[in-house]
C-alpha positions in Angstrom: -0.5 -32.9 14.8 1.2 -30.4 17.3 -0.5 -29.5 20.6 -0.6 -26.1 21.8 2.3 -25.7 24.2 3.0 -22.0 24.6 1.8 -18.3 24.0 4.3 -15.5 23.4 2.9 -12.1 23.6 3.8 -9.1 22.5 3.5 -6.2 25.1 3.0 -2.6 23.9 -0.6 -2.2 22.3 -1.1 -5.5 22.7 -1.6 -6.1 26.9 -1.8 -2.6 27.4 -2.5 0.7 25.1 0.8 1.9 26.1 1.8 4.1 22.8 -0.4 6.9 23.2 -0.8 8.0 26.5 2.4 6.5 28.0 5.3 6.1 26.2 4.6 9.4 23.7 4.3 11.2 26.7 7.3 10.2 28.2 9.3 11.2 24.8 7.4 14.5 24.9 8.1 15.0 28.7 11.8 14.0 28.3 12.2 16.3 25.0 11.0 19.1 27.2 13.4 18.5 29.9 16.3 18.8 27.3 14.5 21.9 25.7 14.4 20.2 22.4 11.9 21.7 20.2 10.6 18.4 19.8 6.8 17.4 20.1 5.2 14.2 19.0 1.6 14.5 18.8 -0.9 11.7 18.6 -0.9 11.8 14.7 3.0 11.8 14.4 3.5 9.6 16.9 1.4 6.7 14.8 3.6 7.5 11.8 6.5 7.0 13.9 5.1 3.9 15.2 6.5 2.0 11.8 9.7 2.1 13.3 10.2 -0.5 16.2 12.3 0.5 18.8 12.5 4.1 20.8 16.3 5.1 19.7 15.5 4.0 15.8 12.4 5.9 16.5 14.0 9.2 17.6 16.6 8.7 14.7 14.0 8.3 12.1 12.2 11.3 13.4 14.9 13.5 12.9 16.0 11.9 9.6 12.4 12.2 8.0 10.7 15.5 9.8 13.9 17.5 11.2 16.2 17.7 8.5 16.8 21.4 10.3 18.0 20.0 13.3 21.8 20.3 13.3 22.8 16.7 14.7 25.9 16.6 16.9 28.7 14.7 16.1 27.9 12.5 19.4 24.2 12.1 18.4 23.9 8.4 19.1 25.6 8.7 22.3 22.7 11.7 22.7 20.3 9.5 21.7 20.7 7.1 24.1 21.0 9.4 27.3 17.8 10.8 26.1 16.2 7.0 25.5 17.4 6.1 29.3 15.9 9.1 30.6 12.4 8.4 28.7 12.4 5.1 29.7 13.1 6.1 33.7 10.0 8.9 33.2 7.7 6.1 31.8 8.3 3.6 34.7 7.7 6.5 37.0 4.4 6.9 35.0 3.5 3.6 35.6 4.2 3.3 39.2 2.1 6.5 39.6 -0.8 5.6 37.4 -0.8 2.0 36.3 -2.4 1.5 33.1 -5.4 -0.9 32.7 -5.0 -4.1 30.8 -6.7 -4.3 27.4 -10.2 -6.6 27.4 -9.2 -10.3 28.1 -5.7 -9.9 28.8 -5.7 -10.7 32.8 -8.3 -13.7 32.1 -6.2 -15.3 29.0 -3.0 -15.2 31.2 -4.9 -16.6 34.1 -6.4 -19.6 31.9 -3.2 -20.4 30.4 -1.1 -20.9 33.6 -4.2 -23.1 35.2 -4.1 -24.9 31.8 -0.5 -25.6 32.1 0.2 -23.6 28.9 3.3 -21.9 29.0 3.9 -18.1 28.4 6.7 -16.3 27.3 7.1 -12.0 25.9 8.6 -11.3 22.5 8.7 -7.4 22.3 11.2 -4.7 21.2 10.7 -2.4 24.1 13.2 -2.2 27.0 13.0 -5.1 29.7 12.5 -2.4 32.5 9.5 -1.2 30.7 7.8 -5.0 30.5 8.5 -5.7 34.2 7.1 -2.1 35.0 3.7 -2.6 32.9 3.6 -6.3 34.4 4.4 -5.4 38.0 2.1 -2.4 38.3 -1.0 -3.5 35.9 -1.1 -7.4 36.3 0.4 -8.5 39.7 3.5 -7.9 41.7 5.2 -11.3 40.6 3.6 -11.2 37.0 7.1 -11.1 35.7 7.6 -14.4 37.2 4.6 -15.8 35.0 6.6 -16.0 32.1 9.4 -18.6 31.4 11.4 -16.2 29.1 11.1 -12.2 28.7 12.9 -11.8 25.3 13.0 -7.8 25.4 14.9 -4.8 23.9 18.5 -5.3 22.6 18.9 -9.1 23.6 18.9 -9.8 19.7 20.7 -7.6 16.9 17.7 -6.8 15.1 14.3 -5.9 15.9 10.5 -6.4 14.6 10.1 -7.4 11.9 12.9 -9.3 11.7 12.1 -12.5 13.3 15.2 -12.5 16.0 13.0 -11.9 18.9 11.0 -14.8 18.4 13.5 -17.3 17.3 15.3 -16.4 20.6 12.1 -16.8 22.7 11.7 -20.2 21.0 15.3 -21.3 21.6 15.2 -20.3 25.3 11.7 -22.0 25.8 13.1 -25.2 23.9 10.0 -25.0 21.9 9.1 -25.5 17.9 7.6 -22.5 16.5 4.5 -24.9 15.4 3.9 -25.7 19.2 3.2 -21.8 20.0 0.9 -19.0 19.1 2.0 -15.2 19.0 -0.6 -12.7 20.1 0.3 -9.2 18.4 -1.4 -5.9 17.6 0.8 -4.7 14.6 2.2 -5.5 11.0 5.4 -5.6 12.0 4.8 -7.9 15.1 2.8 -10.2 12.7 5.8 -9.9 10.0 8.1 -11.2 12.9 6.4 -13.6 14.2 5.5 -15.2 10.4 9.1 -14.8 9.7 9.8 -17.4 12.8 7.0 -19.7 11.5 4.6 -18.7 14.4 0.7 -18.6 13.8 -0.5 -15.3 14.9 -3.6 -14.0 16.4 -4.0 -10.0 16.0 -5.8 -7.7 18.3 -5.9 -4.5 16.6 -5.8 -0.8 18.4 -6.6 2.5 17.3 -2.8 3.1 15.8 -3.1 -0.3 14.2 -6.5 -0.9 12.7 -5.9 -0.2 9.3 -2.7 -2.3 8.8 -2.4 -5.2 6.6 -2.9 -8.4 8.4 -2.5 -10.6 5.8 -1.7 -14.5 6.9 -2.6 -13.7 10.6 -4.9 -16.5 11.7 -7.3 -13.9 13.1 -7.8 -10.4 13.3 -10.1 -9.3 16.6 -10.5 -5.9 18.1 -9.6 -7.2 21.4 -9.6 -10.8 23.2 -12.9 -10.2 24.4 -14.3 -11.2 27.8 -17.8 -13.1 28.5 -19.8 -10.1 29.0 -17.8 -8.1 26.5 -17.6 -10.0 23.3 -14.9 -9.4 20.7 -15.4 -8.3 17.1 -14.2 -10.2 14.2 -12.1 -8.4 11.9 -10.8 -11.4 9.9 -10.9 -15.2 10.4 -13.4 -17.8 11.7 -14.1 -18.0 15.4 -16.8 -21.0 14.9 -19.3 -19.0 17.2 -16.8 -18.1 19.9 -17.3 -14.7 21.7 -13.9 -14.3 23.5 -10.7 -15.8 23.4 -9.9 -18.7 25.8 -7.7 -21.7 25.5 -10.1 -23.8 23.9 -10.5 -21.5 21.1 -6.9 -21.4 20.8 -6.3 -25.2 20.8 -9.1 -25.3 18.0 -7.4 -23.0 16.1 
């Protein structure tokens, strides 16, 4: 039997509810700055989240929803420019108005560190976005809590491909069976599964209706002693919040 050695966390939607009121707003502010008539509503953004990666999401939006847009010959360079501006806007937002972490996140990270459970991050968002969220919403030195921050374009293929998880495993010199991934989306689950990693899902408003077949557990959040989680799928054996003992038992 393999002993639990590490937890690998997704970021957006898993550590904090960043998508609707941070990433989406930053995209729209950037579009307005460039005088583009693109506007991503809450509902539309939910559909765009099927595509991982901000640059890829913009290309998908143009291809599917804006065939009327006359794409310039240097479109990819333009998308890269937009994405850089959007990243700056997002990080400025987090600096001025830090987002609250989802229930149980801060506690579980602290318990993991105390118990000697190693921590890693596997995400499609840019490294700057990860660092900004950790520093402003968790602690000034929070980035150092994680042995590896596998983020952005460090691998060629984004989730649902397994590349980012395989990279994290390689960097931490771990086997998949020694880890648990904590994710919020079907793309994240598929990525972790393809890397052979057992996965716990904490859904959010955007992902609550996705198919999480194969997840070890599906919850509405990680829970707190005074704020029990709701079990959507799986067996928690009477537990009301996720802690290290529960994860080891899983």
